[in-house]
Structure formats: C-alpha cells, structure tokens
DRENDO-1510 file (C-alpha; in Angstrom, 1 decimal, always signed):
<recs>
REC; n; res; u; v; w
REC; 1; MET; -3.6; +16.7; -0.6 .
REC; 2; THR; -5.8; +14.0; -1.9 .
REC; 3; GLU; -8.5; +14.5; -4.6 .
REC; 4; ASP; -11.2; +14.7; -2.0 .
REC; 5; ARG; -9.1; +17.5; -0.2 .
REC; 6; THR; -7.9; +15.3; +2.8 .
REC; 7; PRO; -4.3; +16.5; +3.9 .
REC; 8; ILE; -1.9; +13.6; +4.2 .
REC; 9; GLU; +1.2; +13.6; +6.3 .
REC; 10; ALA; +4.2; +12.3; +4.3 .
REC; 11; ALA; +7.9; +12.0; +4.5 .
REC; 12; TYR; +10.7; +11.5; +2.0 .
REC; 13; ARG; +14.1; +9.8; +2.5 .
REC; 14; ALA; +16.6; +10.1; -0.4 .
REC; 15; GLY; +18.2; +7.0; -1.6 .
REC; 16; PRO; +21.5; +6.1; -3.0 .
REC; 17; ASP; +20.6; +6.9; -6.6 .
REC; 18; ALA; +18.9; +10.2; -6.9 .
REC; 19; GLY; +17.5; +9.3; -10.4 .
REC; 20; GLY; +16.6; +5.8; -9.4 .
REC; 21; PRO; +13.1; +4.3; -8.4 .
REC; 22; VAL; +11.3; +5.4; -5.2 .
REC; 23; LEU; +9.4; +3.0; -2.9 .
REC; 24; VAL; +6.0; +4.3; -1.7 .
REC; 25; VAL; +5.2; +2.5; +1.6 .
REC; 26; ALA; +1.6; +2.0; +2.8 .
REC; 27; HIS; +1.3; +1.0; +6.5 .
REC; 28; GLY; -1.2; -1.2; +8.2 .
REC; 29; PHE; -4.3; -0.3; +10.2 .
REC; 30; SER; -3.5; +1.8; +13.3 .
REC; 31; GLY; +0.0; +2.5; +11.9 .
REC; 32; SER; +1.6; +5.8; +10.8 .
REC; 33; LEU; +4.8; +7.0; +9.3 .
REC; 34; ARG; +6.1; +7.6; +12.9 .
REC; 35; ARG; +5.4; +4.1; +14.3 .
REC; 36; PRO; +8.8; +2.3; +14.8 .
REC; 37; ALA; +8.2; -0.6; +12.6 .
REC; 38; LEU; +7.4; +1.7; +9.5 .
REC; 39; VAL; +10.4; +3.9; +10.5 .
REC; 40; HIS; +12.7; +0.8; +10.5 .
REC; 41; ALA; +11.2; -0.6; +7.2 .
REC; 42; ALA; +11.9; +2.8; +5.6 .
REC; 43; GLU; +15.4; +2.7; +6.9 .
REC; 44; VAL; +16.1; -0.8; +5.3 .
REC; 45; PHE; +14.4; +0.2; +2.0 .
REC; 46; GLY; +16.5; +3.4; +2.0 .
REC; 47; ARG; +19.6; +1.3; +1.4 .
REC; 48; TYR; +18.2; +0.5; -2.0 .
REC; 49; ALA; +16.1; +3.4; -3.2 .
REC; 50; GLY; +14.4; +6.6; -2.3 .
REC; 51; VAL; +11.5; +6.1; +0.2 .
REC; 52; VAL; +8.2; +8.0; +0.8 .
REC; 53; THR; +6.2; +7.1; +3.7 .
REC; 54; PHE; +2.8; +8.6; +4.6 .
REC; 55; SER; +0.0; +8.2; +7.2 .
REC; 56; PHE; -3.3; +7.1; +5.8 .
REC; 57; ARG; -6.3; +9.4; +6.6 .
REC; 58; GLY; -7.5; +9.0; +10.2 .
REC; 59; HIS; -4.0; +8.0; +11.2 .
REC; 60; GLY; -1.1; +9.9; +12.6 .
REC; 61; ARG; -1.2; +13.6; +11.6 .
REC; 62; SER; -3.2; +13.1; +8.5 .
REC; 63; GLY; -6.6; +14.5; +8.3 .
REC; 64; GLY; -10.0; +12.8; +7.8 .
REC; 65; ARG; -11.1; +9.4; +9.2 .
REC; 66; SER; -10.1; +5.9; +8.2 .
REC; 67; THR; -12.4; +4.0; +5.8 .
REC; 68; VAL; -10.4; +0.8; +6.3 .
REC; 69; GLY; -9.1; +0.6; +2.7 .
REC; 70; ASP; -11.7; +2.2; +0.7 .
REC; 71; ARG; -10.9; +6.0; +0.2 .
REC; 72; GLU; -7.3; +5.3; +1.2 .
REC; 73; VAL; -6.6; +4.6; -2.4 .
REC; 74; GLN; -6.7; +8.4; -2.8 .
REC; 75; ASP; -4.2; +8.8; +0.0 .
REC; 76; LEU; -1.7; +6.4; -1.8 .
REC; 77; ALA; -2.4; +8.2; -5.2 .
REC; 78; ALA; -1.4; +11.5; -3.7 .
REC; 79; ALA; +1.8; +10.0; -2.2 .
REC; 80; VAL; +2.8; +8.5; -5.6 .
REC; 81; ARG; +2.2; +11.8; -7.3 .
REC; 82; TRP; +4.3; +13.5; -4.7 .
REC; 83; ALA; +7.0; +11.0; -5.1 .
REC; 84; ARG; +7.2; +11.8; -8.8 .
REC; 85; ALA; +7.2; +15.5; -8.2 .
REC; 86; LEU; +10.3; +14.9; -6.2 .
REC; 87; GLY; +12.0; +13.8; -9.4 .
REC; 88; HIS; +11.5; +10.1; -9.5 .
REC; 89; GLU; +10.0; +8.8; -12.8 .
REC; 90; ARG; +9.7; +5.1; -11.6 .
REC; 91; VAL; +7.7; +4.3; -8.5 .
REC; 92; ALA; +7.1; +1.0; -6.7 .
REC; 93; THR; +4.3; +0.7; -4.1 .
REC; 94; VAL; +4.8; -1.5; -1.0 .
REC; 95; GLY; +1.8; -2.1; +1.4 .
REC; 96; PHE; +1.5; -4.0; +4.5 .
REC; 97; SER; -1.9; -5.6; +5.7 .
REC; 98; MET; -4.6; -2.9; +5.1 .
REC; 99; GLY; -2.0; -1.1; +3.0 .
REC; 100; GLY; -1.3; -4.3; +1.1 .
REC; 101; SER; -5.0; -4.3; +0.0 .
REC; 102; VAL; -4.7; -0.6; -0.8 .
REC; 103; VAL; -1.7; -1.1; -3.1 .
REC; 104; LEU; -3.7; -3.8; -5.0 .
REC; 105; ARG; -6.7; -1.6; -5.5 .
REC; 106; HIS; -4.6; +1.5; -6.4 .
REC; 107; ALA; -2.7; -0.4; -9.1 .
REC; 108; ALA; -6.0; -1.7; -10.6 .
REC; 109; LEU; -7.6; +1.7; -10.5 .
REC; 110; HIS; -4.6; +3.8; -11.6 .
REC; 111; ARG; -3.1; +2.3; -14.8 .
REC; 112; ALA; -0.2; +3.6; -16.6 .
REC; 113; PRO; -1.1; +5.0; -20.0 .
REC; 114; GLU; -0.3; +3.0; -23.1 .
REC; 115; GLY; +1.8; +5.8; -24.6 .
REC; 116; GLY; +1.5; +7.6; -27.9 .
REC; 117; SER; +2.2; +11.1; -29.0 .
REC; 118; SER; +0.1; +14.1; -28.0 .
REC; 119; GLU; -0.1; +17.7; -29.0 .
REC; 120; GLY; +1.4; +20.6; -27.1 .
REC; 121; GLY; +5.0; +19.8; -27.0 .
REC; 122; GLY; +4.9; +18.0; -23.7 .
REC; 123; GLY; +6.1; +14.7; -24.7 .
REC; 124; SER; +4.3; +11.5; -25.0 .
REC; 125; GLU; +1.6; +10.5; -22.6 .
REC; 126; ARG; +3.8; +7.9; -21.1 .
REC; 127; GLU; +6.5; +10.3; -20.5 .
REC; 128; ARG; +4.3; +12.9; -18.9 .
REC; 129; ALA; +2.8; +10.2; -16.7 .
REC; 130; GLY; +6.3; +9.1; -15.6 .
REC; 131; ARG; +6.7; +12.7; -14.2 .
REC; 132; THR; +3.3; +13.4; -12.8 .
REC; 133; GLY; +1.1; +10.1; -12.8 .
REC; 134; ALA; -0.5; +8.4; -10.0 .
REC; 135; HIS; +0.2; +4.9; -11.2 .
REC; 136; ALA; +2.7; +2.3; -9.8 .
REC; 137; ASP; +5.4; +0.8; -12.0 .
REC; 138; ALA; +5.7; -2.3; -9.6 .
REC; 139; VAL; +3.5; -3.4; -6.7 .
REC; 140; VAL; +4.3; -5.4; -3.5 .
REC; 141; SER; +1.5; -6.6; -1.4 .
REC; 142; VAL; +2.4; -7.9; +2.1 .
REC; 143; SER; +0.1; -9.7; +4.5 .
REC; 144; ALA; -2.9; -8.5; +2.6 .
REC; 145; PRO; -6.4; -9.9; +2.8 .
REC; 146; ALA; -7.9; -11.4; -0.3 .
REC; 147; ARG; -11.6; -10.5; +0.5 .
REC; 148; TRP; -13.6; -8.2; +2.8 .
REC; 149; TYR; -15.3; -8.9; +6.0 .
REC; 150; TYR; -13.1; -11.9; +6.9 .
REC; 151; ARG; -13.8; -12.8; +10.6 .
REC; 152; GLY; -12.2; -16.2; +10.6 .
REC; 153; THR; -9.5; -15.3; +13.1 .
REC; 154; ALA; -9.6; -13.7; +16.6 .
REC; 155; PRO; -7.6; -10.6; +15.7 .
REC; 156; MET; -10.0; -10.0; +12.7 .
REC; 157; ARG; -13.0; -10.3; +15.0 .
REC; 158; ARG; -11.5; -7.7; +17.3 .
REC; 159; LEU; -10.8; -5.4; +14.3 .
REC; 160; HIS; -14.4; -5.6; +13.1 .
REC; 161; TRP; -15.7; -4.8; +16.6 .
REC; 162; ALA; -13.4; -1.7; +16.7 .
REC; 163; VAL; -14.7; -0.6; +13.2 .
REC; 164; GLU; -18.4; -1.4; +13.5 .
REC; 165; ARG; -19.2; -0.4; +17.0 .
REC; 166; PRO; -19.4; +3.1; +18.6 .
REC; 167; LEU; -17.5; +1.9; +21.6 .
REC; 168; GLY; -15.0; +0.2; +19.4 .
REC; 169; ARG; -14.3; +3.3; +17.4 .
REC; 170; ALA; -14.0; +5.2; +20.6 .
REC; 171; VAL; -11.5; +2.8; +21.9 .
REC; 172; SER; -9.5; +2.8; +18.7 .
REC; 173; ARG; -9.4; +6.6; +18.8 .
REC; 174; ALA; -8.2; +6.6; +22.4 .
REC; 175; ALA; -5.9; +3.5; +22.5 .
REC; 176; LEU; -4.8; +3.3; +18.9 .
REC; 177; ARG; -4.9; +7.0; +17.9 .
REC; 178; THR; -6.9; +5.9; +14.9 .
REC; 179; ARG; -9.9; +7.8; +13.9 .
REC; 180; ILE; -12.5; +5.6; +12.1 .
REC; 181; HIS; -15.4; +6.8; +9.9 .
REC; 182; HIS; -18.8; +5.8; +11.2 .
REC; 183; GLU; -20.4; +5.3; +7.9 .
REC; 184; ARG; -20.4; +1.8; +6.3 .
REC; 185; TRP; -19.1; +1.2; +2.8 .
REC; 186; ASP; -21.7; +2.2; +0.3 .
REC; 187; PRO; -20.9; +0.8; -2.4 .
REC; 188; VAL; -18.6; -1.8; -1.2 .
REC; 189; PRO; -15.2; -1.1; -2.9 .
REC; 190; LEU; -13.5; -3.5; -5.3 .
REC; 191; SER; -12.1; -6.3; -3.3 .
REC; 192; PRO; -8.3; -7.2; -3.4 .
REC; 193; VAL; -8.9; -10.5; -5.0 .
REC; 194; ALA; -11.0; -8.8; -7.8 .
REC; 195; ALA; -8.4; -6.1; -8.2 .
REC; 196; ALA; -5.5; -8.5; -8.5 .
REC; 197; PRO; -6.1; -9.6; -12.1 .
REC; 198; LEU; -6.5; -6.0; -13.4 .
REC; 199; ILE; -3.0; -5.2; -12.4 .
REC; 200; ALA; -1.2; -6.9; -15.2 .
REC; 201; PRO; +1.1; -6.3; -17.0 .
REC; 202; THR; +2.4; -4.1; -14.0 .
REC; 203; PRO; +4.8; -6.5; -12.1 .
REC; 204; LEU; +3.1; -7.8; -8.8 .
REC; 205; LEU; +4.7; -9.5; -5.8 .
REC; 206; ILE; +2.5; -11.1; -3.1 .
REC; 207; VAL; +4.3; -11.8; +0.3 .
REC; 208; HIS; +2.8; -13.7; +3.1 .
REC; 209; GLY; +3.9; -15.5; +6.3 .
REC; 210; ASP; +2.9; -19.0; +7.5 .
REC; 211; ARG; +2.5; -17.6; +11.0 .
REC; 212; ASP; +0.1; -14.8; +10.0 .
REC; 213; ALA; -2.5; -14.5; +12.9 .
REC; 214; TYR; -4.8; -12.3; +10.9 .
REC; 215; PHE; -5.1; -14.0; +7.4 .
REC; 216; PRO; -4.4; -17.6; +6.7 .
REC; 217; LEU; -2.6; -18.8; +3.6 .
REC; 218; ASP; -5.7; -19.2; +1.7 .
REC; 219; HIS; -5.7; -15.4; +1.2 .
REC; 220; PRO; -2.3; -15.0; -0.6 .
REC; 221; ARG; -3.0; -18.2; -2.6 .
REC; 222; SER; -6.3; -16.7; -3.8 .
REC; 223; LEU; -4.7; -13.6; -4.7 .
REC; 224; ALA; -1.9; -15.4; -6.7 .
REC; 225; ALA; -4.5; -17.6; -8.4 .
REC; 226; ALA; -6.4; -14.5; -9.5 .
REC; 227; ALA; -3.4; -12.8; -11.0 .
REC; 228; PRO; -1.3; -15.5; -12.8 .
REC; 229; HIS; +1.4; -13.0; -13.7 .
REC; 230; ALA; +2.1; -12.3; -10.0 .
REC; 231; GLU; +5.1; -13.8; -8.0 .
REC; 232; LEU; +4.1; -15.3; -4.6 .
REC; 233; TRP; +6.5; -15.7; -1.6 .
REC; 234; LEU; +5.2; -17.7; +1.3 .
REC; 235; GLU; +7.6; -17.0; +4.1 .
REC; 236; GLU; +8.4; -19.6; +6.8 .
REC; 237; GLY; +8.2; -18.2; +10.3 .
REC; 238; PHE; +7.0; -14.8; +9.1 .
REC; 239; GLY; +4.1; -13.3; +11.2 .
REC; 240; HIS; +2.0; -10.3; +10.1 .
REC; 241; ALA; +2.9; -7.0; +8.3 .
REC; 242; GLU; +5.5; -4.5; +9.1 .
REC; 243; ASN; +5.7; -5.3; +12.8 .
REC; 244; ALA; +6.9; -8.8; +12.1 .
REC; 245; ALA; +9.0; -8.4; +8.9 .
REC; 246; PRO; +12.6; -9.3; +9.5 .
REC; 247; ASP; +15.4; -7.3; +7.9 .
REC; 248; GLU; +16.3; -10.1; +5.4 .
REC; 249; LEU; +12.7; -10.0; +4.0 .
REC; 250; LEU; +12.6; -6.3; +3.8 .
REC; 251; GLU; +15.8; -6.2; +1.9 .
REC; 252; ARG; +14.6; -8.9; -0.6 .
REC; 253; VAL; +11.4; -7.0; -1.1 .
REC; 254; ALA; +13.4; -3.8; -1.8 .
REC; 255; ARG; +15.6; -5.4; -4.3 .
REC; 256; TRP; +12.7; -7.0; -6.1 .
REC; 257; ALA; +10.8; -3.7; -6.1 .
REC; 258; VAL; +13.9; -1.6; -7.4 .
REC; 259; HIS; +14.6; -4.2; -10.2 .
REC; 260; GLU; +11.0; -4.5; -11.4 .
REC; 261; ALA; +10.2; -0.8; -11.2 .
REC; 262; GLY; +13.5; +0.3; -12.8 .
</recs>
C-alpha cells in the first residue's frame, strides 16, 4: 500500500543469497509485472539477487490510475519498503523507460540518512533505515527520458495523444490495459535531469541504446552531464527498455547493481 493508499500488485523472487541485495524493478508505461518482457528480466536478474517486481498504479492488478511518472514514485517507495521487510537490507532499483524516470526521481526524493545514534535502543538511524527505509542503495535507469513533454519522435507523439486526449485514454484502457488519470500535472514534478544531480553519492548507472526509437542519445547524455558521479553505458544495437534488452545486457546490469548496492 502506498502513502496515498493505492494498492500495488507486487511479487518476490528469492535470489541465490538470502542475505544479499535485492533488485526492485520498475517497468515502462503500459507494462506490468505479468508482461513477458518483465518476467524474463526478473528471471535473468534472479540469477544474481533477490528480485521484487510490481505493477505501477493504473497498470496490471494495481489500483488507481497512471500519472505517467509523477505519483509513481510512491509506488516504487512502497515496493522498496516491502523488499526491506522481506529481510533485504541493501536495495538497488532498476527502472525501464517511464520506470527509469521514476527511479531517478525516487532516489532524489528518498535519500538515505547520514547515520548517527538515536534514543530508544533501536540502533542508529542508518541501521533502522537499512531495515525499513524507502531509499535505494544503488540506482539503474534504462531508456529513460531526461525531460518532460518530449515529442521529438513518432512513438512519443503517439504516447502524448494517448495520455492527453479522452479518446486516447479510452484506447489505452481497452488496448493497453492501462488506466490513465485525466488530470494534468499540477505542479509539474521534478524532471529526471533535475533529479539526477541530487542522487549523489548513491551509485547511479544510466543505460541507453543507440537504436532507441523513443528517446535519442541527447537524453542519456544530458542525464550523465547533470550527474557527474554517474556511470553511462551507451549500448550499440539496443532499442528501448525491457522489451528490447538482451540477456547479456540484463546480466551486466544485475552484476553492477549487486556490486554497488552490496
């Protein structure tokens, strides 16, 4: 359950090390934890760590309606808290496309505490956050936009039509099984490129393909320029998000996330 009381569908896959890090995976727009591409990504990630998948609001069997990256930060925070409740003290978030923008904003808005002692015998603030906190210990953003309202490609123009028009939302609900909120953003949420520099010192990996039909390479380059501590992988031949990610790339992402979160 999120802070605004939206029920979120989630699933857990135990990894090879019960006490090791867990990867919390955020899908792209119109996805869900039951879509084959995300199921496959979770299977690959599960070779290296525990995995939590979930469906964003308005997707799959979760409640509510999609706000296309705004309130979805609450959905990810709920999934991270659940992952910690399952016994994992170290959490890496991995997001694709819309989910890639959400992991950036989530990491900027949910920071790990600096530590220090506290009264009440519950251990330090950092120790308690390791058990219950909503923050991420490492972040991977794949195929994400750098800025909002981008309409420079045909797929993004179609997406804006689906989100902004009543007929588009009806088509999205019927064809994509994605329920979109009719209200416009007010206020406009923190953009991914504005969130990126706020994530440091949490490790950040930005991954993008040179065949991405949604967002050209100026998007990942802008994100990397805004966050000098980030690592940038520009992948030759890679298209967009979880639907196009080859196993070799998923395995490299998993190894990076486990190493940096651990």
